[in-house]
FIDREN-456760 format. One line per field, with one value per residue (C-alpha): residue in one letter; x, y, z. Coordinates in steps of 0.5 Angstrom, whole numbers, plus 2048, in hexadecimal, padded with zeros to 3 digits. Layout:
REM residues N
residu: (A; ...)
X: (X; ...)
Y: (Y; ...)
Z: (Z; ...)
END
This chain:
REM residues 75
residu: (M; I; T; L; K; K; V; G; K; K; V; I; H; F; Y; N; N; S; D; S; L; E; N; V; I; K; F; L; E; S; I; Q; K; K; I; N; Y; L; N; L; N; I; N; V; E; G; K; S; I; K; I; T; L; F; G; S; R; D; L; Q; Y; L; A; T; E; R; L; K; D; L; A; N; Q; F; L)
X: (7EB; 7E6; 7E4; 7E0; 7DC; 7DC; 7D6; 7D4; 7CF; 7CB; 7C6; 7C1; 7BD; 7B6; 7B1; 7A9; 7A8; 7A1; 79E; 79A; 79B; 798; 79E; 7A3; 79F; 79F; 7A7; 7A8; 7A4; 7A8; 7AF; 7AD; 7AB; 7B1; 7B7; 7B7; 7BF; 7C1; 7C0; 7BC; 7BA; 7B5; 7B3; 7AD; 7AD; 7A8; 7AA; 7B1; 7B2; 7B9; 7BB; 7C1; 7C4; 7C9; 7CC; 7D1; 7D3; 7D1; 7CA; 7C9; 7CB; 7C5; 7C0; 7C2; 7C0; 7BA; 7B8; 7B9; 7B4; 7AF; 7AF; 7AE; 7A8; 7A5; 7A8)
Y: (686; 687; 68F; 690; 696; 69C; 69B; 6A0; 6A4; 6AB; 6AF; 6B3; 6B8; 6BB; 6BF; 6BF; 6C6; 6C3; 6C2; 6BC; 6B5; 6B2; 6B5; 6B2; 6AB; 6AC; 6AE; 6A8; 6A3; 6A5; 6A4; 69D; 69C; 6A0; 69E; 697; 696; 699; 698; 69E; 6A1; 6A6; 6AB; 6B0; 6B5; 6BA; 6BD; 6BB; 6B4; 6B1; 6AC; 6A7; 6A3; 69D; 69A; 69B; 6A3; 6A2; 6A0; 6A5; 6AB; 6A8; 6A7; 6AE; 6B1; 6AD; 6AF; 6B7; 6B6; 6B2; 6B8; 6BD; 6BA; 6B8; 6BD)
Z: (79A; 79F; 7A0; 7A6; 7A6; 7AC; 7B1; 7B5; 7B8; 7B6; 7BA; 7B6; 7B9; 7B6; 7B9; 7B8; 7B5; 7B3; 7BA; 7B7; 7BA; 7B4; 7B0; 7B5; 7B4; 7AD; 7AD; 7B1; 7AD; 7A7; 7AA; 7AC; 7A5; 7A1; 7A6; 7A7; 7A6; 7AD; 7B4; 7B6; 7BD; 7BD; 7C3; 7C3; 7C9; 7C8; 7C1; 7C1; 7BD; 7BE; 7B9; 7BA; 7B4; 7B5; 7B0; 7AA; 7A9; 7A1; 7A3; 7A9; 7A4; 79F; 7A4; 7A7; 7A0; 7A0; 7A7; 7A6; 7A0; 7A4; 7A9; 7A4; 7A2; 7A8; 7AE)
END
């Protein structure tokens, strides 16, 4: 029996409270290193960062937790 995992899209918004472009760059670089099992689309406009996750919902949940930790560290 083959079980298909639910695939979908999830959007997460972050805000750059640090006012530092260097911190945003470090945040994006750490995302690139740490999350490599989902497709991501990241838009940065001013202090707003919008991340769209595509893939398995289980992996989206894990990635969301990791993204929150990285945001707390850099933003």
